[in-house]
N, C-alpha and C positions, 0 to 999 in steps of 0.2 A: 535160159540162164542157168538152170540146174546142171546142164551138161558142161558148162564152162567152169564149174567149181573144181578145185583140186580133188583128187580121188578120195583122200582121207575125209574131207568135209562132206562129200557126197555119201560116203558109206555111213558116216555118223547121222546125217539127215535121214537117210533111208531107214536106219534102225529106229531113230527117234519117232519118225512119223509112222513107221510100222507099228510100234507100240501104241501110239496114240490112236491109230486107226483101229487096232485090235480092241482097245478100251471102248472106242466109240461104237463098235459093232455089238457090244454088250450093254448099250445104253438103256435098254429095257429093264435091266437088272440093277445097274449101277448109277443110273440117272446122269451119266457123263456123256452127253452128246457132243458133237464137234464144237458147238458154240460154247458150252461150259468148259470144255478142255482148253479151248483157245483163250478164254478169259483167265484161266489159271496159269497157262504157259506163256502167253504173249509178253507179260511184263519182264520176263526173264530172258527172252530171246533177242529182242532189239529195243533200243532206247535212244533218245536224242542225246548227243554228247553234253549239251548244256541247255536244257529247256528254260525258256524265259519266265515261265510261270506255271501254276498248276493246270490252267486251262489248256495250254499248249501240250503239256505232258499227258493230259487226259485224252486229247484228240489224237496224239501220237499212239497211245496205247490202244485206242479203238481201231486205228488203221492197222496196226500190227496184229490185233486180234482177228480182224477180218481176213488178213493174209494167212494166218495160222489156221483158221477155220477152213479156208479154201484148200490149203495144203492137206489137211486131215481128210476132208471129204473127197479129194481127188488124188490121194496118194498113190493109188494103183496106176493111174494114167501118168502121173508126174515122175514117180520113182520106179516104175515098172510093175507090171501086173503080178509079178511073183513076190510082191512085198510080204504077203502072208507066209511065204515059205521061209522067211527069216527066223521063224519060231520053230 
């Protein structure tokens, strides 16, 4: 799916997840592992157009957080092994 994105979107995602991966690599110092980062970032990345209630919104946020966590933890494989070279 990532390869089907427009080039501008792919570049933006590579940079975003490159930064998040870099932060996660220093989680021993900053306490921001992939799970914590995903909880902070997920609500701002994807959301339901019109959730029917707080429980549905909460379930949606959890699903997005799991996706973001997966993308952070596997960013090298998803966006290319040279993701660290963006810095």
